[in-house]
Residue frames as qw, qx, qy, qz and C-alpha x, y, z in Angstrom:
[[0.170, 0.213, 0.477, -0.836, 102.98, 89.70, 52.45],
 [0.530, 0.177, -0.256, -0.789, 100.53, 89.68, 49.55],
 [0.516, 0.006, -0.835, -0.190, 100.31, 85.87, 49.60],
 [0.092, -0.144, -0.794, 0.583, 99.37, 86.01, 53.28],
 [0.365, 0.259, 0.217, -0.868, 96.37, 88.16, 52.43],
 [0.543, 0.165, -0.563, -0.600, 95.17, 85.67, 49.82],
 [0.085, -0.048, -0.969, 0.228, 94.37, 82.98, 52.42],
 [0.394, -0.484, -0.581, -0.522, 90.65, 82.22, 52.57],
 [0.314, -0.482, 0.331, -0.748, 88.89, 83.60, 55.63],
 [0.907, -0.252, -0.144, -0.306, 87.37, 80.21, 56.44],
 [0.816, 0.124, -0.414, 0.383, 90.87, 78.78, 56.93],
 [0.133, 0.435, -0.392, 0.800, 91.84, 81.74, 59.11],
 [0.625, -0.419, 0.093, -0.652, 88.69, 81.30, 61.23],
 [0.952, -0.117, -0.281, -0.029, 89.36, 77.58, 61.65],
 [0.609, 0.275, -0.442, 0.598, 92.93, 78.34, 62.73],
 [0.169, -0.478, 0.302, -0.808, 91.74, 80.90, 65.28],
 [0.819, -0.341, -0.039, -0.460, 89.22, 78.47, 66.77],
 [0.912, 0.026, -0.354, 0.205, 91.77, 75.65, 66.98],
 [0.401, 0.350, -0.427, 0.731, 94.35, 77.92, 68.62],
 [0.428, -0.491, 0.172, -0.739, 91.73, 79.19, 71.09],
 [0.928, -0.260, -0.143, -0.225, 90.89, 75.63, 72.13],
 [0.796, 0.163, -0.380, 0.441, 94.56, 74.66, 72.41],
 [0.138, 0.469, -0.343, 0.802, 95.35, 77.79, 74.45],
 [0.631, -0.471, 0.079, -0.612, 92.41, 77.24, 76.80],
 [0.966, -0.166, -0.199, -0.015, 93.40, 73.64, 77.41],
 [0.672, 0.328, -0.374, 0.549, 97.09, 74.46, 77.80],
 [0.164, -0.671, 0.264, -0.673, 96.52, 76.91, 80.66],
 [0.497, -0.404, 0.587, -0.496, 95.31, 74.33, 83.20],
 [0.199, 0.142, -0.952, -0.184, 94.96, 71.02, 81.31],
 [0.318, 0.269, 0.736, -0.534, 91.25, 70.91, 82.05],
 [0.094, 0.360, 0.785, 0.495, 88.37, 70.00, 79.77],
 [0.045, -0.770, -0.529, 0.354, 86.19, 72.45, 81.70],
 [0.100, -0.589, 0.189, 0.779, 88.12, 75.26, 80.02],
 [0.077, 0.053, 0.774, 0.627, 87.26, 73.78, 76.62],
 [0.037, -0.627, -0.776, -0.057, 83.56, 73.80, 77.54],
 [0.114, -0.753, -0.233, 0.604, 83.83, 77.41, 78.72],
 [0.093, -0.339, 0.481, 0.803, 85.42, 78.44, 75.40],
 [0.006, 0.293, 0.854, 0.431, 82.68, 76.58, 73.54],
 [0.074, -0.721, -0.644, 0.243, 79.94, 78.20, 75.65],
 [0.079, -0.698, -0.007, 0.712, 81.30, 81.72, 75.14],
 [0.100, -0.139, 0.675, 0.718, 81.74, 81.01, 71.45],
 [0.009, -0.496, -0.835, -0.237, 78.11, 79.98, 71.14],
 [0.093, -0.779, -0.411, 0.464, 76.97, 83.03, 73.11],
 [0.102, -0.539, 0.285, 0.786, 78.98, 85.26, 70.79],
 [0.087, 0.083, 0.806, 0.580, 77.76, 83.48, 67.65],
 [0.058, -0.628, -0.767, -0.120, 74.08, 83.61, 68.54],
 [0.153, -0.733, -0.247, 0.614, 74.45, 87.09, 69.99],
 [0.096, -0.325, 0.455, 0.823, 75.79, 88.25, 66.63],
 [0.007, -0.316, -0.840, -0.442, 72.89, 86.57, 64.84],
 [0.122, -0.735, -0.632, 0.211, 70.38, 88.33, 67.12],
 [0.219, 0.842, 0.148, 0.470, 72.03, 91.70, 66.48],
 [0.563, -0.799, 0.018, 0.208, 74.09, 92.22, 69.62],
 [0.302, 0.860, -0.398, 0.100, 77.47, 93.91, 69.25],
 [0.955, -0.092, -0.198, 0.200, 80.04, 91.13, 69.59],
 [0.454, 0.472, -0.319, 0.685, 82.89, 93.60, 70.09],
 [0.358, -0.585, 0.241, -0.687, 81.17, 95.07, 73.12],
 [0.932, -0.304, -0.062, -0.188, 80.49, 91.58, 74.47],
 [0.833, 0.182, -0.289, 0.435, 84.17, 90.66, 74.10],
 [0.148, 0.543, -0.321, 0.762, 85.25, 93.86, 75.85],
 [0.641, -0.526, 0.100, -0.550, 82.79, 93.16, 78.66],
 [0.975, -0.160, -0.147, 0.048, 84.12, 89.64, 79.16],
 [0.699, 0.287, -0.276, 0.594, 87.74, 90.77, 79.08],
 [0.109, 0.451, -0.266, 0.845, 87.50, 94.02, 81.05],
 [0.631, -0.566, -0.276, -0.452, 84.65, 93.07, 83.41],
 [0.826, -0.366, -0.328, 0.276, 86.78, 91.23, 85.99],
 [0.477, 0.132, -0.180, 0.850, 89.36, 94.04, 86.05],
 [0.214, -0.519, -0.098, -0.822, 86.65, 96.67, 86.56],
 [0.751, -0.531, -0.321, -0.226, 85.04, 94.59, 89.32],
 [0.769, -0.182, -0.317, 0.524, 88.37, 94.09, 91.09],
 [0.295, 0.218, -0.109, 0.924, 89.31, 97.77, 90.95],
 [0.417, -0.572, -0.205, -0.676, 85.84, 98.86, 92.08],
 [0.813, -0.460, -0.353, 0.058, 86.21, 96.51, 95.05],
 [0.619, -0.024, -0.242, 0.747, 89.59, 98.02, 95.85],
 [0.013, 0.401, 0.018, 0.916, 88.20, 101.56, 95.70],
 [0.630, -0.579, -0.282, -0.434, 85.29, 100.60, 97.95],
 [0.811, -0.321, -0.340, 0.352, 87.71, 99.02, 100.42],
 [0.435, 0.142, -0.151, 0.876, 89.86, 102.15, 100.39],
 [0.215, -0.448, -0.085, -0.864, 86.88, 104.42, 100.98],
 [0.015, -0.034, -0.858, 0.512, 85.50, 102.08, 103.69],
 [0.471, 0.394, 0.501, -0.610, 81.95, 102.40, 102.39],
 [0.553, 0.399, 0.691, 0.240, 79.90, 101.49, 99.36],
 [0.325, 0.761, 0.370, 0.422, 79.02, 104.97, 98.16],
 [0.330, -0.904, -0.099, 0.253, 80.43, 107.46, 100.66],
 [0.479, -0.499, 0.381, 0.614, 83.93, 107.56, 99.23],
 [0.410, 0.266, 0.640, 0.593, 82.93, 107.39, 95.62],
 [0.020, 0.762, 0.456, 0.459, 80.40, 110.21, 95.93],
 [0.479, -0.585, -0.338, 0.561, 82.14, 112.33, 98.56],
 [0.199, -0.282, 0.144, 0.927, 83.13, 115.26, 96.35],
 [0.436, 0.597, 0.236, -0.631, 80.76, 117.54, 94.49],
 [0.333, 0.526, -0.566, -0.541, 82.33, 116.78, 91.10],
 [0.069, 0.079, -0.988, -0.112, 82.05, 113.00, 91.44],
 [0.282, 0.420, 0.740, -0.444, 78.46, 113.27, 92.72],
 [0.416, 0.620, -0.042, -0.664, 77.56, 115.53, 89.78],
 [0.266, 0.386, -0.782, -0.411, 79.17, 113.13, 87.30],
 [0.070, 0.104, 0.984, -0.125, 77.38, 110.18, 88.88],
 [0.357, 0.523, 0.515, -0.578, 74.04, 111.99, 88.86],
 [0.420, 0.601, -0.279, -0.619, 74.51, 112.79, 85.18],
 [0.253, 0.360, -0.850, -0.289, 75.73, 109.35, 84.10],
 [0.265, 0.060, 0.918, -0.289, 73.50, 106.95, 86.04],
 [0.584, 0.491, 0.385, -0.520, 70.25, 107.88, 84.26],
 [0.415, 0.609, -0.475, -0.481, 71.97, 107.57, 80.88],
 [0.142, -0.207, 0.966, 0.065, 72.39, 103.82, 81.34],
 [0.410, 0.398, 0.784, -0.241, 68.66, 103.40, 80.76],
 [0.303, 0.591, -0.118, -0.738, 68.38, 105.70, 77.73],
 [0.169, 0.212, -0.819, -0.506, 68.85, 103.02, 75.02],
 [0.008, 0.329, 0.941, -0.075, 65.99, 100.96, 76.43],
 [0.173, 0.627, 0.411, -0.638, 63.85, 104.07, 76.78],
 [0.211, 0.495, -0.392, -0.746, 64.56, 105.16, 73.19],
 [0.053, -0.020, -0.943, -0.327, 63.49, 101.75, 71.85],
 [0.054, 0.493, 0.833, -0.247, 60.08, 102.12, 73.46],
 [0.155, 0.569, 0.133, -0.797, 59.30, 105.61, 72.17],
 [0.652, 0.534, 0.538, -0.004, 57.05, 105.55, 69.07],
 [0.346, 0.916, -0.085, -0.187, 58.62, 108.52, 67.26],
 [0.210, -0.645, 0.690, 0.252, 62.09, 106.96, 67.28],
 [0.582, 0.113, 0.795, 0.125, 60.79, 103.75, 65.66],
 [0.517, 0.778, 0.347, -0.082, 58.98, 105.78, 62.99],
 [0.086, 0.904, -0.341, -0.244, 62.08, 107.86, 62.33],
 [0.406, -0.388, 0.794, 0.233, 64.16, 104.69, 61.93],
 [0.616, 0.404, 0.674, 0.054, 61.68, 103.26, 59.41],
 [0.382, 0.907, 0.078, -0.159, 61.88, 106.46, 57.36],
 [0.130, -0.784, 0.550, 0.256, 65.68, 106.25, 57.28],
 [0.584, -0.116, 0.783, 0.177, 65.73, 102.73, 55.87]]
């Protein structure tokens, strides 16, 4: 076990990339899948360089289709876009409280006192 931990991280990263390409190609034997892996890899690489959270990006790519599918199912079951999801008082209250919070990070970046407070912390 200790010898396994002594492998250089560059070799581990190369192995992960090679296995990702092999796995993508093996699913449908298509070079388009290789280009998709390469594109998402570049998005993740440059996103990390810019300062984006790569873990959140990976979760979004993995969980996004499942969330979209299940939201579509719930809309189909309720037979409307918002009537079934906001039909009870508790779900409407939760939605009213959570929807404005999606814009708070962008709002906090624009406020001058938060930028000054961040400079003082550094």
